[in-house]
C-alpha angles and dihedrals in degrees: 000000000000138000126230123203116208115201125180119202138180119248088266093053099257108149115242104173138353130188139157135225116200134193098049125152117261092248128039136164120240088247091057091047093052091046089051092051094049092048091048092049092049091047092051091049093047091051087063110014115205138165090261128067123192111195150107096270131053115236117228114276093012124135119228115240136162109309096348149012132282117222120209089238134357109278145147117270122224 
């Protein structure tokens, strides 16, 4: 089992966030890796819902803002 470290950076290379996911299979497709990241981001948001979501995908009815998305009200994401 392997560990993957996800690190988000600005266009100039300034680190924004970094987190790890452990217990992964030795081989994964890029599709599986992206799916894993999106699920992890949604799970982290749903553990502590807020009016801001930072992730790869834009939730429905969210407004794009610098480095994330603003939700109309704090809510869980499906």
